[in-house]
C-alpha positions in Angstrom: 70.5 -6.6 31.0 69.1 -4.4 28.2 65.6 -5.6 28.9 66.0 -4.3 32.5 67.4 -1.1 31.3 64.4 -0.5 28.9 62.1 -1.2 31.8 63.9 1.3 34.0 63.7 4.0 31.3 60.0 3.2 30.7 59.2 3.6 34.4 61.0 6.9 34.6 59.3 8.2 31.5 55.8 7.2 32.8 56.6 9.2 36.0 57.2 12.4 34.1 54.8 12.0 31.2 52.0 14.1 32.7 54.6 16.8 33.4 55.8 16.7 29.8 52.2 17.0 28.5 51.5 20.2 30.5 54.9 21.6 29.6 54.2 21.1 25.8 50.8 22.7 26.2 52.3 25.7 28.0 53.8 26.8 24.7 50.9 26.1 22.3 47.5 24.4 22.3 47.8 21.0 20.6 45.9 18.0 19.4 46.8 14.5 20.6 48.7 13.4 17.4 50.9 16.4 17.5 51.7 15.8 21.2 52.6 12.2 20.4 55.0 13.4 17.6 56.6 15.9 19.9 57.0 13.3 22.7 58.5 10.9 20.1 61.0 13.5 19.0 62.1 13.9 22.6 62.4 10.1 22.9 59.6 10.1 25.4 57.9 7.4 23.2 54.2 7.3 23.7 51.5 5.4 21.9 48.0 6.8 21.6 46.7 4.2 24.1 49.0 5.8 26.7 48.3 9.4 25.9 44.5 9.5 25.7 43.9 8.3 29.3 46.4 10.9 30.6 44.7 13.7 28.7 41.3 12.6 29.9 42.6 12.4 33.5 44.1 15.9 33.3 40.9 17.2 31.7 38.9 15.7 34.5 41.2 17.2 37.1 40.5 20.6 35.6 44.1 21.0 34.3 43.1 21.0 30.6 40.3 22.1 28.5 39.7 21.4 24.8 37.9 22.7 21.7 37.1 21.2 18.3 38.6 22.7 15.2 37.9 21.9 11.6 40.9 20.3 9.8 41.7 20.6 6.1 43.1 17.0 6.4 40.2 14.9 7.7 37.8 15.1 10.6 37.8 17.9 13.2 40.6 17.9 15.7 40.3 18.2 19.5 42.8 20.9 20.6 43.9 20.8 24.3 44.9 23.9 26.2 46.0 24.6 29.8 43.5 26.0 32.2 44.4 28.4 35.0 44.5 25.4 37.3 46.8 23.6 34.8 49.2 26.6 34.7 49.3 26.7 38.6 49.9 22.9 38.7 52.6 23.2 36.1 54.4 25.9 38.1 54.2 23.5 41.1 55.6 20.7 39.0 58.4 22.9 37.7 59.4 23.6 41.3 59.2 19.9 42.3 61.2 18.9 39.2 63.9 21.4 40.0 64.1 20.2 43.6 64.3 16.5 42.5 67.0 17.2 39.9 69.0 19.3 42.5 68.7 16.5 45.0 69.8 13.8 42.5 72.8 16.0 41.4 73.7 16.5 45.1 73.7 12.7 45.7 75.6 11.9 42.5 78.3 14.5 43.3 78.6 13.6 47.0 
């Protein structure tokens, strides 16, 4: 049963991961490793192999832009930030999320 439970949680996380990335970038620009750490802290466990394709897809959709910054600890880092389109999309996602949560709460409490 635990294997099935892990799969359910994994599927739910994948469904909201793109939303989480945009939400984190709303506050501050960030590089991939710091996004991974923040997602791990929130128990939205992500490996680099999962995150990079999402970041690339969001960049290609015009939701994110990036810039390179020198690092005192190794090679330059690619910092991602929200574009105007990304901010608009995030606002739409916020509304959709609130509607979904409200609907689920309604069903659970019925």
